[in-house]
N, C-alpha and C positions, 0 to 999 in steps of 0.2 A: 655139248659136244666140245671136246678139246683134242686137237691133234698136236702132237709134239714130236717132230721128226729131227729136232736138233739135240745134240748131246749137251750135257751140263756146261762144258767149256764154251760152246758156241752160244748157248742161251745167255751166259754171263757176258760174253762179248757183245751180243746184241743189246742187252740192257744198258751196258756201259756206253755204247755208241748213242743209243736213243736218249739217255739221260744227259750226255754231253751236249747234244743238239738242243735239248730243252733248256739247259742252263745258259747256253750261248744266246738262244732266242730271248730268254727272259731279260738278259742285259740289253739286248739290241732293241726290243720293241716296247719295253715297259713305259718309257715316256710318252708313247704314242697311242696306247690302247687304254681301255677302261677295265678296271678290276671289277668284275661282275659279282653281285652278291650270291651267297649260298643261303637261300632263305628256307626256313623250316616250313613244312606243310603240315599244319596241325590236323587238317582233315584227313589226308592220306595216312598220317601216322596213327591217328586214332582208329581208323577203319581197318588198318592192316596189322597193328601190333608191332610196327617198326618205328624207328626214328628216321623220318624222311626229310631230305633236304633237296631243294630245287636249285641247281646251278644255272642262273638266269643269263645265258648267252644271248637270249632275245633282246637284252638291254645293251649289248655291245654296240659300239659305233658301226654303222651300216646295217645293224639289225641281225647279225649272226656272228658265230665264232670264226667264220671264214677270214675275217680281217686279220686275225693273228698270224695265220700261215702266210697269207699274201704279203703282209707287212714284213715279216721276217725274210722272205725271199727277196723282196725289192730292196730292203736295206742291206742285204748281204752282197748285192751286185756292185761292181766297180763303176766309176764314173763313165768310163768309155763304153761299157755295156749299156748303161742307161741312156747315153746319148744316141746310140744306134736305135733304141726303141725296143719294146717288149711286146710279146704276143701271148694270149691265153685262150682257153676254150672253156666256156661255161654257159649255162642257161639260167643260172640262179644266183645264189648268195656269193659265190666266188667271183662272179662277174661284177656284182655290185661293189665288193671290196676292191677289186682290181681297178674299176672305174674311179672310185674314190681316191685311190692312191695316185693314179695318173694325174688327176686333177690337183690333188694336194701338193705333189712334188714336181708338177710341170713336166711329166714324162710323156713321150709319144708312145701310145699303146693301141693295140687292136684286139678286139674280142671276137672270136669265132663262136657262133651259136648254131644249133641245129635249125633247120628251116621250119620246124614245128614249134619253135619258141613262141610263147604267148605274147600277144601285143602289149599286155600289161607290163611284162618284164622288159620288152624292147623300149617302151615308152620311158620307163624309169631310168634306163641306161642312157637315153638320149639327152638327159639333163647334164651329163658330163661331157667333157671334151675328149671323147674316145671314139675310135673308128669301130664300126660293127660290120661283120661279114657273116652271111648265112651259108652253111654248107651241110648237106646230108640231112637225114631224117632222125638221127639220134645223136647222143652226146659223143659216142665213140668215133663216129664219122667226123664230127666237128673237131674233136681232138686230133685225129689223124691229119686232117687238112691243116690245122693250126701248126702242128709240128713240121709238116712239109713246108709251109709258108715261112716259118721261122728260119729253117735251114736255107731256103732259097733267098730270103731277104737279109740274111746274116743278122738275125735278131735273137734275143734270148726268149725261149719258150718257158712260160710259168704254168706248171701243171696245177690243177685243182687239188691233187692229193699225192701224186707220184713223184715226190721230191723230199729228200731229208730235211730241207729247210722248211717246207710246208708242214711236215709232220712235227718238227721241232716247235714251230710256232703254235700249233694246236695244243702241244703238250704243256704250254704255259697255263692252260686251264687247270691241269693237275697241280702245278706249283702253287697256284692260288688256293686250290682246295686244301692243300696241306698247311697253308697259313691260316685258313679260316676254320678248319675243323681238326680237333686233336685225334680223331679216329674216323676211318672210313672202312666199312666192311665190304660193301658192294657198290659198284657204279654201273648204271645203265646208260648206254650212249647209242644214238642212231648210227647206222653204217651205210655208206654208199660206196665210195671208192676206198674208204678205210683210213683216211688221214687223221680224222679226229680220234677214233678209238685207238689207233696205233700210237699216237702221241700220248694219250692218257695212260694206256696200258704200260707203255715203256717207262714213263716217269714213276707212276705209282708202284709198279712192281720192282723197279730199281731201288726205290725207297722202302720196299717191303711194307707198304701201307695199305694194301687192298687185297682182300681174300678172293674176290670175284669180280671179273670184268665181263659184262653181259652186252653183247651186240644185238641191236634191234633193227629188224628189216621188215618191209611190207611183203606179204605173201605174193603180191603182184610183181615184185622185182627182187627176189632173194639171191642176187648174183654172187655176193661174197659167201653167203652160207652154202650155196650149192658148189661153189669153187673149192671151198675148204673141205667139204664132204668128198669131192672128187679127187682132191690132192693136187689140183692144178686149176689155173684160171680157165673158165669155160665161156663159150659164147651161148647166150640164151636170150630169147626175146622177152622183153619186159612188157607187162600190161600197164595201162594207165593207173596211176596211184595218186591219191591226195597227198601222199608223202613224196612228192615229186623231187624234192631235194636229195633223196637217196636213190632215185630210180636210174637205171641205165647200166651199161657194161663197165668192165674194168680192163685197163690196158694189160696185154699179155705179160709184160715184164714188170708189172707194178710192184714196187718194194713193199707196199702195204700188205700184199697177199701173204707173204711169209711171216710178217709180224702178226697179222690177224690169226693165222692158223697156229701160231706158236703161243701167243700171249692172251688171246681172248678165250675165256673159259666156257662160254655158252652163247648160243644164238637163240633168239626168240623171234618167230615170224608172226606178223599181225595181219588180220583181215582188214579190209577197208572200213567195215563197220566198227571194229575195235579202235581204229585210229580216229575215226570221226567222233566216237563217244569220248575218247580221251581229250580231244579238242574242246568238246562241250563241257566236260568236267572242269577243265582249267578255267573256262569262261565262267561257269556257274560258281565254283568254289573259291577260285583265286582272282576272279574278275580280270583275267589276263587272256589276251588273244595271242595264240601261237600258231605256227604253221604246222602242216602235216608231219614233216620230218621230226620236228621237236616233240610232237605228241607220241612218237614211237616209244620213247623212254617211259612215259607215263603208262601207255597201254601195256607194254611188256612187263612192267612192275606189277600192274594190277592182275595180269594173267598168271604171274608166278609168285605172288606175294607171300603165300604160305611158307615157301622155302626160306624166307628171310625174316621170319618173325623174331623179334627181339634184337635185330641187327640195325646198324646205322647205314642207311641206303642213300645214295646220291643219284638223282635223275638229271641228266644233262638236257636242259631245255635249249636246243641248239639255234633256234631262230624265230623271228616274229612274222615273217611275210606270208600272208594268206590273201588270196584274191577274193573279191566280192562274190564271184560265182562259187568258189569253194566254200566260203562261209555260209552262203545261202543253202548249199547242199548239206552242210553240217547241221544247220539250225532247223532244217525241214525233217530231220530224223525224228520219228515219233517215240522211239524206245530209248530213254536215258540209260546211261550206264549204271548198273547196280554193283556197287563195291561190296 
C-alpha cells in the first residue's frame, strides 16, 4: 500500500529536507557511534532466491539504532539548553540511549515511562544517573506528561521519533548502507513511531538507491499502518506484542506520519507466532539473539519473499534486547518456522 498525496515538487522538497538532515547528522554523530555491519545471510539468501543482508543495529552502542537519533538531537542542542536539562519519554531502547547520553556527557535528564513498564527495563535504566518518572498506562500518556513537564520546567523535550533531528540521526543507517553495498533493491524495517523508516526512506530515495521500502508492524499494534490507510493519525488500542519496541500510539502531529504515507511503499503485518519464529530462526541459523521488534524485518521478508526473488534485500535488525520471559516464550514454541 502506498499513498502519495504530495505533488512532485513537494515530494522533491521533502526528500531534500530529509537528506540534508541525514548529512548533517552524519557529520555530527559519526565520531560517537559504531558503524554496524551489513552481514550477508547465506541461509536466507539460499532459501529465498534473493541476496539478503542483515544490517546489524543490534550491535550498536546501547544495543539498538536509537542511539543515533538521540545522539544527533543532544549534540544539536546549545550549551544553555543542555544546562537547563532535558526530558524524554520511552519505555525501551530510546530510554536506554537517552540514559547513556546523560551519563556520558554529564547532562541532567529525566525519563518518563508508562506505569506498566517492565521491572527489567526499569532496573537497566537505574544503572545510569538519570531520573525516572512513571505516568499513565501507555507510551502516549507518558509522552504527553513528559511534554507538559518539559514546558513547565523550561527544559528541552526529546521525542523518541517526532523530531527532524531524531529522523536525521536514524537516517545515518542509510548512509552506511550506501557505503557498504553498491546496490540496494529493497529494505525491510520495523515501524513504531516511524523515525527509523522515515530516515531510511528519505535518504535512500533522495539518493535514488532503493526501489522498495517496506514497513513491518505487529498485527497487535498496527497503528502506523491503520493511520496511513485512514489518511490521518488514529487512536487505537494496542494489544500486547513481543515486538514491544514498536507497540503503542503515535502523536497526532507526528512529522513521521506524512513521511511514512508518502515514502513507504508497502506495509506487512505479522502475527505473534510469525515474530517468535523469526527470533528462533535468527538464533538457530545466525546464532544471534535479537528482540521482537528486530525480528519484524525477518518475519516480513519471509512472508513476502517471492516478490523479491533475484533482488538484493536488506533487513534492518533494529535491536538486541529481549527479556528472559520473552525468550522462554519463544523457545517453548513447538513448530519451527518453515522457510
